[in-house]
LUMMI-775332 format. One record per residue: y, x, z of N, C-alpha, C, O in turn; residue in three letters. Coordinates in nm, 2 decimals, always signed. Atoms other than C-alpha are relative to their C-alpha. Example, Ala and Ser with C-alpha at 12.3 -4.5 7.8 and 13.67 -1.06 7.14 Angstrom:
<rs>
+--------+--------+--------+--------+--------+--------+--------+--------+--------+--------+--------+--------+------+
|   n.yy |   n.xx |   n.zz |  ca.yy |  ca.xx |  ca.zz |   c.yy |   c.xx |   c.zz |   o.yy |   o.xx |   o.zz | dofi |
+--------+--------+--------+--------+--------+--------+--------+--------+--------+--------+--------+--------+------+
|  -0.12 |  +0.09 |  +0.00 |  -0.45 |  +1.23 |  +0.78 |  +0.12 |  +0.09 |  +0.00 |  +0.12 |  +0.19 |  +0.07 |  ala |
|  -0.11 |  -0.09 |  +0.00 |  -0.11 |  +1.37 |  +0.71 |  +0.11 |  -0.08 |  +0.08 |  +0.22 |  -0.03 |  +0.09 |  ser |
+--------+--------+--------+--------+--------+--------+--------+--------+--------+--------+--------+--------+------+
</rs>
This chain:
<rs>
+--------+--------+--------+--------+--------+--------+--------+--------+--------+--------+--------+--------+------+
|   n.yy |   n.xx |   n.zz |  ca.yy |  ca.xx |  ca.zz |   c.yy |   c.xx |   c.zz |   o.yy |   o.xx |   o.zz | dofi |
+--------+--------+--------+--------+--------+--------+--------+--------+--------+--------+--------+--------+------+
|  -0.12 |  +0.09 |  +0.00 |  +0.00 |  +0.00 |  +0.00 |  +0.13 |  +0.09 |  +0.00 |  +0.14 |  +0.19 |  +0.08 |  unk |
|  -0.13 |  -0.07 |  +0.00 |  +0.34 |  +0.12 |  -0.08 |  +0.12 |  -0.09 |  +0.03 |  +0.11 |  -0.21 |  +0.00 |  unk |
|  -0.12 |  +0.08 |  -0.04 |  +0.68 |  +0.00 |  +0.05 |  +0.12 |  +0.05 |  -0.07 |  +0.14 |  +0.16 |  -0.11 |  unk |
|  -0.13 |  -0.02 |  +0.07 |  +1.02 |  -0.02 |  -0.10 |  +0.09 |  +0.09 |  +0.09 |  +0.11 |  +0.06 |  +0.20 |  unk |
|  -0.09 |  -0.09 |  -0.07 |  +1.25 |  +0.27 |  +0.00 |  +0.13 |  -0.07 |  +0.03 |  +0.20 |  -0.03 |  +0.12 |  unk |
|  -0.14 |  +0.06 |  -0.02 |  +1.55 |  +0.04 |  -0.02 |  -0.01 |  -0.11 |  +0.10 |  +0.08 |  -0.12 |  +0.19 |  unk |
|  -0.01 |  +0.11 |  -0.09 |  +1.45 |  -0.27 |  +0.17 |  -0.13 |  -0.02 |  +0.08 |  -0.15 |  -0.11 |  +0.16 |  unk |
|  +0.12 |  -0.02 |  -0.08 |  +1.10 |  -0.18 |  +0.31 |  -0.10 |  -0.12 |  -0.02 |  -0.19 |  -0.13 |  +0.06 |  unk |
|  +0.10 |  +0.10 |  +0.04 |  +0.91 |  -0.47 |  +0.15 |  -0.11 |  +0.05 |  -0.07 |  -0.09 |  +0.16 |  -0.13 |  unk |
|  +0.12 |  -0.04 |  +0.06 |  +0.57 |  -0.44 |  +0.01 |  +0.02 |  +0.00 |  -0.15 |  +0.06 |  -0.10 |  -0.21 |  unk |
|  -0.01 |  +0.00 |  +0.15 |  +0.56 |  -0.32 |  -0.36 |  -0.12 |  -0.05 |  -0.06 |  -0.23 |  -0.03 |  -0.01 |  unk |
|  +0.12 |  +0.06 |  +0.08 |  +0.34 |  -0.50 |  -0.61 |  +0.00 |  +0.06 |  -0.14 |  +0.11 |  +0.10 |  -0.19 |  unk |
|  +0.01 |  -0.05 |  +0.14 |  +0.21 |  -0.38 |  -0.94 |  +0.04 |  -0.10 |  -0.10 |  +0.00 |  -0.22 |  -0.10 |  unk |
|  -0.05 |  +0.10 |  +0.11 |  +0.38 |  -0.54 |  -1.23 |  +0.00 |  +0.07 |  -0.14 |  +0.01 |  +0.19 |  -0.15 |  unk |
|  +0.01 |  -0.05 |  +0.13 |  +0.34 |  -0.51 |  -1.60 |  +0.09 |  -0.09 |  -0.09 |  +0.06 |  -0.10 |  -0.21 |  unk |
|  -0.09 |  +0.09 |  +0.08 |  +0.63 |  -0.74 |  -1.72 |  +0.05 |  +0.07 |  -0.12 |  +0.06 |  +0.01 |  -0.22 |  unk |
|  -0.06 |  -0.07 |  +0.11 |  +0.78 |  -0.48 |  -1.94 |  -0.09 |  +0.07 |  -0.09 |  -0.05 |  +0.14 |  -0.19 |  unk |
|  +0.09 |  -0.06 |  +0.09 |  +0.47 |  -0.36 |  -2.11 |  -0.06 |  +0.13 |  +0.06 |  -0.16 |  +0.18 |  +0.00 |  unk |
|  +0.06 |  -0.12 |  -0.06 |  +0.40 |  -0.06 |  -1.88 |  -0.02 |  -0.04 |  +0.16 |  +0.06 |  -0.12 |  +0.21 |  unk |
|  +0.02 |  +0.02 |  -0.14 |  +0.27 |  -0.06 |  -1.52 |  +0.10 |  +0.07 |  +0.09 |  +0.14 |  +0.19 |  +0.07 |  unk |
|  -0.10 |  -0.05 |  -0.08 |  +0.51 |  -0.01 |  -1.25 |  -0.02 |  -0.06 |  +0.15 |  -0.08 |  -0.17 |  +0.16 |  unk |
|  -0.01 |  +0.07 |  -0.13 |  +0.55 |  -0.07 |  -0.87 |  +0.14 |  -0.06 |  -0.01 |  +0.23 |  -0.01 |  -0.05 |  unk |
|  -0.13 |  +0.07 |  +0.01 |  +0.82 |  -0.33 |  -0.83 |  +0.00 |  -0.08 |  +0.13 |  -0.10 |  -0.12 |  +0.19 |  unk |
|  -0.03 |  +0.08 |  -0.12 |  +0.98 |  -0.50 |  -0.53 |  +0.05 |  -0.13 |  -0.04 |  +0.13 |  -0.15 |  -0.13 |  unk |
|  -0.03 |  +0.13 |  +0.03 |  +1.00 |  -0.87 |  -0.52 |  +0.14 |  -0.04 |  +0.06 |  +0.19 |  -0.14 |  +0.02 |  unk |
|  -0.12 |  +0.03 |  -0.07 |  +1.31 |  -0.86 |  -0.30 |  +0.13 |  +0.06 |  -0.06 |  +0.24 |  +0.00 |  -0.05 |  unk |
|  -0.12 |  -0.07 |  +0.06 |  +1.54 |  -0.61 |  -0.47 |  -0.04 |  +0.05 |  -0.14 |  -0.15 |  +0.04 |  -0.18 |  unk |
|  +0.03 |  -0.05 |  +0.14 |  +1.56 |  -0.45 |  -0.82 |  -0.07 |  +0.13 |  -0.01 |  -0.09 |  +0.18 |  -0.12 |  unk |
|  +0.07 |  -0.13 |  -0.01 |  +1.37 |  -0.14 |  -0.71 |  -0.13 |  +0.00 |  -0.09 |  -0.21 |  -0.09 |  -0.08 |  unk |
|  +0.12 |  -0.02 |  +0.08 |  +1.11 |  -0.02 |  -0.97 |  -0.04 |  +0.14 |  -0.01 |  +0.05 |  +0.23 |  -0.01 |  unk |
|  +0.05 |  -0.14 |  +0.01 |  +0.89 |  +0.29 |  -0.99 |  -0.11 |  +0.00 |  -0.10 |  -0.21 |  -0.06 |  -0.07 |  unk |
|  +0.10 |  +0.00 |  +0.11 |  +0.69 |  +0.36 |  -1.31 |  -0.13 |  +0.07 |  +0.05 |  -0.12 |  +0.18 |  +0.12 |  unk |
|  +0.13 |  -0.06 |  -0.03 |  +0.31 |  +0.44 |  -1.26 |  -0.04 |  +0.08 |  -0.12 |  -0.08 |  +0.02 |  -0.23 |  unk |
|  +0.03 |  -0.09 |  +0.11 |  +0.25 |  +0.75 |  -1.47 |  -0.14 |  +0.06 |  +0.01 |  -0.19 |  +0.12 |  -0.09 |  unk |
|  +0.12 |  -0.06 |  -0.03 |  -0.08 |  +0.87 |  -1.32 |  -0.08 |  -0.09 |  +0.09 |  -0.03 |  -0.18 |  +0.16 |  unk |
|  +0.09 |  +0.07 |  -0.09 |  -0.38 |  +0.73 |  -1.13 |  +0.04 |  +0.03 |  +0.14 |  +0.05 |  +0.15 |  +0.17 |  unk |
|  -0.04 |  -0.02 |  -0.14 |  -0.29 |  +0.68 |  -0.77 |  -0.11 |  -0.05 |  +0.09 |  -0.14 |  -0.17 |  +0.09 |  unk |
|  +0.11 |  +0.04 |  -0.10 |  -0.56 |  +0.68 |  -0.50 |  +0.04 |  +0.06 |  +0.13 |  +0.10 |  +0.17 |  +0.14 |  unk |
|  -0.01 |  -0.06 |  -0.13 |  -0.56 |  +0.74 |  -0.13 |  -0.12 |  -0.05 |  +0.09 |  -0.16 |  -0.17 |  +0.08 |  unk |
|  +0.11 |  +0.04 |  -0.08 |  -0.83 |  +0.72 |  +0.13 |  +0.04 |  +0.02 |  +0.15 |  +0.11 |  +0.12 |  +0.19 |  unk |
|  -0.03 |  +0.00 |  -0.14 |  -0.80 |  +0.64 |  +0.50 |  -0.14 |  -0.02 |  +0.07 |  -0.21 |  -0.12 |  +0.05 |  unk |
|  +0.12 |  +0.01 |  -0.07 |  -1.09 |  +0.71 |  +0.73 |  +0.02 |  -0.09 |  +0.13 |  +0.11 |  -0.06 |  +0.21 |  unk |
|  -0.02 |  +0.09 |  -0.11 |  -1.13 |  +0.42 |  +0.98 |  -0.08 |  +0.04 |  +0.12 |  -0.20 |  +0.08 |  +0.10 |  unk |
|  +0.08 |  -0.03 |  -0.11 |  -1.24 |  +0.49 |  +1.33 |  -0.07 |  -0.13 |  +0.05 |  +0.00 |  -0.23 |  +0.07 |  unk |
|  +0.07 |  +0.13 |  -0.03 |  -1.51 |  +0.25 |  +1.43 |  -0.02 |  +0.00 |  +0.16 |  -0.07 |  +0.10 |  +0.21 |  unk |
|  +0.01 |  +0.02 |  -0.15 |  -1.51 |  +0.13 |  +1.80 |  -0.15 |  -0.04 |  +0.02 |  -0.20 |  -0.12 |  -0.05 |  unk |
|  +0.13 |  +0.05 |  -0.04 |  -1.84 |  +0.09 |  +1.97 |  +0.01 |  -0.14 |  +0.05 |  +0.11 |  -0.19 |  +0.10 |  unk |
|  -0.01 |  +0.14 |  -0.03 |  -1.93 |  -0.27 |  +2.02 |  +0.01 |  -0.02 |  +0.15 |  +0.07 |  -0.12 |  +0.20 |  unk |
|  -0.01 |  +0.01 |  -0.15 |  -1.96 |  -0.21 |  +2.40 |  +0.15 |  +0.00 |  +0.04 |  +0.19 |  -0.07 |  +0.13 |  unk |
|  -0.14 |  +0.00 |  -0.04 |  -1.59 |  -0.11 |  +2.41 |  +0.07 |  -0.13 |  -0.02 |  +0.15 |  -0.17 |  +0.06 |  unk |
|  -0.07 |  +0.12 |  +0.04 |  -1.48 |  -0.43 |  +2.23 |  -0.04 |  -0.11 |  +0.11 |  +0.04 |  -0.19 |  +0.15 |  unk |
|  +0.04 |  +0.11 |  -0.10 |  -1.69 |  -0.64 |  +2.49 |  +0.03 |  +0.04 |  +0.14 |  +0.00 |  -0.03 |  +0.23 |  unk |
|  -0.04 |  -0.03 |  -0.13 |  -1.55 |  -0.46 |  +2.79 |  -0.05 |  +0.13 |  +0.05 |  +0.01 |  +0.18 |  +0.15 |  unk |
|  +0.05 |  -0.15 |  -0.04 |  -1.74 |  -0.12 |  +2.82 |  -0.07 |  +0.00 |  +0.13 |  -0.13 |  -0.10 |  +0.18 |  unk |
|  +0.07 |  -0.02 |  -0.13 |  -1.86 |  +0.01 |  +3.15 |  +0.06 |  -0.09 |  +0.11 |  -0.01 |  -0.13 |  +0.21 |  unk |
|  -0.07 |  +0.08 |  -0.10 |  -1.60 |  -0.19 |  +3.35 |  -0.07 |  -0.14 |  +0.02 |  -0.07 |  -0.19 |  +0.13 |  unk |
|  +0.07 |  +0.14 |  +0.00 |  -1.79 |  -0.52 |  +3.26 |  -0.12 |  +0.01 |  +0.08 |  -0.15 |  -0.08 |  +0.16 |  unk |
|  +0.12 |  -0.01 |  -0.07 |  -2.11 |  -0.39 |  +3.41 |  +0.01 |  +0.03 |  +0.15 |  -0.08 |  +0.01 |  +0.23 |  unk |
|  -0.03 |  -0.03 |  -0.15 |  -1.95 |  -0.29 |  +3.75 |  -0.01 |  -0.13 |  +0.08 |  -0.05 |  -0.13 |  +0.19 |  unk |
|  -0.01 |  +0.13 |  -0.07 |  -1.91 |  -0.66 |  +3.84 |  -0.11 |  -0.10 |  -0.05 |  -0.10 |  -0.22 |  -0.02 |  unk |
|  +0.11 |  +0.10 |  +0.05 |  -2.22 |  -0.81 |  +3.67 |  -0.10 |  -0.03 |  +0.10 |  -0.13 |  +0.05 |  +0.19 |  unk |
|  +0.10 |  +0.06 |  -0.08 |  -2.47 |  -1.01 |  +3.85 |  -0.14 |  +0.05 |  -0.04 |  -0.16 |  +0.10 |  -0.16 |  unk |
|  +0.13 |  -0.05 |  +0.04 |  -2.84 |  -0.92 |  +3.85 |  -0.10 |  -0.13 |  +0.00 |  -0.07 |  -0.23 |  +0.06 |  unk |
|  +0.10 |  +0.11 |  +0.01 |  -3.14 |  -1.14 |  +3.76 |  -0.14 |  +0.06 |  -0.03 |  -0.16 |  +0.18 |  -0.05 |  unk |
|  +0.14 |  -0.04 |  +0.03 |  -3.51 |  -1.13 |  +3.70 |  -0.02 |  -0.01 |  -0.16 |  -0.03 |  -0.12 |  -0.21 |  unk |
|  +0.02 |  +0.00 |  +0.15 |  -3.55 |  -1.02 |  +3.33 |  -0.08 |  +0.12 |  -0.03 |  -0.06 |  +0.23 |  +0.02 |  unk |
|  +0.09 |  -0.11 |  +0.04 |  -3.81 |  -0.80 |  +3.17 |  +0.07 |  +0.09 |  -0.10 |  +0.11 |  +0.04 |  -0.21 |  unk |
|  -0.06 |  -0.10 |  +0.09 |  -3.67 |  -0.49 |  +3.00 |  -0.10 |  +0.03 |  -0.11 |  -0.22 |  +0.07 |  -0.08 |  unk |
|  +0.09 |  -0.03 |  +0.11 |  -3.82 |  -0.45 |  +2.65 |  -0.04 |  +0.15 |  -0.01 |  -0.13 |  +0.19 |  -0.08 |  unk |
|  +0.03 |  -0.14 |  +0.02 |  -3.81 |  -0.07 |  +2.68 |  -0.08 |  +0.06 |  +0.11 |  -0.17 |  +0.14 |  +0.08 |  unk |
|  +0.08 |  -0.06 |  -0.11 |  -3.95 |  +0.01 |  +3.03 |  -0.08 |  -0.10 |  +0.08 |  -0.15 |  -0.06 |  +0.18 |  unk |
|  +0.06 |  +0.11 |  -0.06 |  -4.08 |  -0.33 |  +3.14 |  +0.04 |  -0.02 |  +0.15 |  -0.03 |  -0.09 |  +0.22 |  unk |
|  -0.07 |  +0.03 |  -0.13 |  -3.86 |  -0.32 |  +3.46 |  +0.03 |  -0.15 |  +0.01 |  +0.06 |  -0.21 |  -0.09 |  unk |
|  -0.02 |  +0.15 |  -0.01 |  -3.82 |  -0.68 |  +3.59 |  +0.13 |  -0.04 |  +0.06 |  +0.14 |  -0.15 |  +0.10 |  unk |
|  -0.13 |  +0.04 |  -0.04 |  -3.46 |  -0.67 |  +3.70 |  +0.10 |  +0.07 |  -0.09 |  +0.09 |  +0.18 |  -0.13 |  unk |
|  -0.11 |  -0.04 |  +0.09 |  -3.14 |  -0.65 |  +3.49 |  +0.13 |  -0.06 |  +0.05 |  +0.14 |  -0.16 |  +0.11 |  unk |
|  -0.13 |  +0.05 |  -0.01 |  -2.77 |  -0.69 |  +3.52 |  +0.03 |  -0.09 |  -0.12 |  -0.03 |  -0.07 |  -0.23 |  unk |
|  -0.04 |  +0.09 |  +0.11 |  -2.62 |  -0.97 |  +3.30 |  +0.13 |  -0.05 |  +0.00 |  +0.19 |  -0.06 |  +0.11 |  unk |
|  -0.12 |  +0.08 |  +0.00 |  -2.31 |  -1.14 |  +3.19 |  -0.01 |  -0.08 |  -0.13 |  -0.08 |  -0.05 |  -0.23 |  unk |
|  -0.01 |  +0.09 |  +0.11 |  -2.23 |  -1.41 |  +2.94 |  +0.12 |  -0.01 |  -0.07 |  +0.23 |  +0.00 |  +0.00 |  unk |
|  -0.12 |  +0.02 |  +0.07 |  -1.98 |  -1.44 |  +2.66 |  -0.02 |  -0.10 |  -0.11 |  -0.13 |  -0.12 |  -0.16 |  unk |
|  +0.00 |  +0.10 |  +0.10 |  -1.89 |  -1.71 |  +2.41 |  +0.04 |  +0.07 |  -0.13 |  +0.16 |  +0.09 |  -0.15 |  unk |
|  -0.04 |  -0.08 |  +0.13 |  -1.90 |  -1.50 |  +2.08 |  -0.02 |  -0.08 |  -0.12 |  +0.03 |  -0.04 |  -0.23 |  unk |
|  +0.01 |  +0.09 |  +0.12 |  -1.99 |  -1.79 |  +1.84 |  +0.09 |  -0.12 |  +0.03 |  +0.17 |  -0.13 |  +0.12 |  unk |
|  -0.09 |  +0.12 |  -0.01 |  -1.84 |  -2.13 |  +1.79 |  -0.03 |  -0.07 |  +0.13 |  -0.14 |  -0.05 |  +0.19 |  unk |
|  +0.01 |  +0.07 |  -0.13 |  -1.79 |  -2.36 |  +2.09 |  -0.13 |  -0.09 |  +0.00 |  -0.18 |  -0.12 |  +0.11 |  unk |
|  +0.12 |  +0.09 |  -0.01 |  -2.08 |  -2.59 |  +1.99 |  -0.13 |  +0.08 |  +0.00 |  -0.24 |  +0.02 |  +0.01 |  unk |
|  +0.11 |  -0.09 |  -0.01 |  -2.32 |  -2.29 |  +2.00 |  -0.02 |  +0.05 |  +0.15 |  +0.08 |  +0.05 |  +0.23 |  unk |
|  +0.01 |  -0.05 |  -0.14 |  -2.47 |  -2.16 |  +2.34 |  +0.06 |  +0.13 |  +0.01 |  +0.08 |  +0.20 |  -0.09 |  unk |
|  -0.05 |  -0.13 |  -0.03 |  -2.33 |  -1.85 |  +2.51 |  -0.10 |  +0.10 |  -0.03 |  -0.22 |  +0.07 |  -0.03 |  unk |
|  +0.09 |  -0.11 |  +0.02 |  -2.48 |  -1.51 |  +2.44 |  +0.00 |  +0.07 |  +0.14 |  +0.10 |  +0.09 |  +0.20 |  unk |
|  +0.02 |  -0.07 |  -0.12 |  -2.63 |  -1.33 |  +2.74 |  -0.03 |  +0.14 |  -0.03 |  -0.13 |  +0.17 |  -0.10 |  unk |
|  +0.02 |  -0.14 |  +0.02 |  -2.60 |  -0.95 |  +2.76 |  -0.07 |  +0.05 |  +0.12 |  -0.04 |  +0.01 |  +0.24 |  unk |
|  +0.08 |  -0.05 |  -0.11 |  -2.85 |  -0.76 |  +2.97 |  +0.01 |  +0.15 |  +0.00 |  +0.03 |  +0.22 |  -0.10 |  unk |
|  +0.01 |  -0.14 |  -0.01 |  -2.86 |  -0.41 |  +3.11 |  -0.11 |  +0.04 |  +0.11 |  -0.09 |  +0.00 |  +0.23 |  unk |
|  +0.11 |  -0.03 |  -0.08 |  -3.18 |  -0.27 |  +3.27 |  +0.05 |  +0.08 |  +0.12 |  +0.13 |  +0.17 |  +0.11 |  unk |
|  -0.04 |  -0.07 |  -0.12 |  -3.13 |  -0.16 |  +3.64 |  -0.07 |  +0.14 |  +0.01 |  -0.02 |  +0.23 |  +0.08 |  unk |
|  +0.08 |  -0.12 |  -0.01 |  -3.39 |  +0.12 |  +3.59 |  +0.04 |  +0.10 |  -0.11 |  +0.08 |  +0.21 |  -0.08 |  unk |
|  -0.02 |  -0.09 |  +0.11 |  -3.33 |  +0.27 |  +3.24 |  +0.13 |  -0.01 |  -0.07 |  +0.17 |  +0.07 |  -0.17 |  unk |
|  -0.13 |  +0.04 |  +0.07 |  -2.99 |  +0.12 |  +3.14 |  -0.01 |  -0.04 |  -0.14 |  +0.10 |  -0.05 |  -0.20 |  unk |
|  +0.02 |  +0.06 |  +0.13 |  -3.13 |  -0.01 |  +2.82 |  +0.08 |  -0.14 |  -0.01 |  +0.07 |  -0.22 |  +0.08 |  unk |
|  -0.07 |  +0.12 |  +0.01 |  -2.91 |  -0.29 |  +2.69 |  -0.05 |  -0.09 |  -0.12 |  -0.09 |  -0.04 |  -0.22 |  unk |
|  +0.04 |  +0.10 |  +0.10 |  -3.01 |  -0.61 |  +2.49 |  +0.07 |  -0.12 |  +0.02 |  +0.14 |  -0.14 |  +0.12 |  unk |
|  -0.07 |  +0.13 |  -0.01 |  -2.89 |  -0.96 |  +2.43 |  -0.09 |  -0.11 |  -0.04 |  -0.19 |  -0.09 |  -0.11 |  unk |
|  +0.07 |  +0.12 |  +0.04 |  -3.02 |  -1.31 |  +2.41 |  +0.10 |  -0.11 |  -0.05 |  +0.19 |  -0.14 |  +0.01 |  unk |
|  -0.09 |  +0.10 |  +0.06 |  -2.86 |  -1.57 |  +2.19 |  -0.03 |  -0.13 |  +0.06 |  +0.04 |  -0.23 |  +0.02 |  unk |
+--------+--------+--------+--------+--------+--------+--------+--------+--------+--------+--------+--------+------+
</rs>
C-alpha cells in the first residue's frame, strides 16, 4: 500500500490515461508506474495460547477429573471460553496437572 505524500490518503492504481499510475482520489497527485513494484512483509505469528490468555489464565483455573491423553493422569486444570457463535456450546480448555499437556473439548 502506498500513501499520497500530499494528503496522506491511500493511492490506487489507475489506467485512465492509457498507462498505469498511482493516483490519489482526494487530490490531483499522480505517480507513473514504470517498473514492477513488490514488497514483502514478514508477519509475526502469535501463539494461540497468548491470544487466549497465556500462563496467566492457568494460574486461576479450577481443576477437575479429566484423563490426560498423553500420560493418562486423571486430574487437569480447565477453563471455558465462548469461541464460536452464541448458539454453540462453550469450548473447554484443559491442562494436565502432571505433564502440562494441553487439549480442548468442543
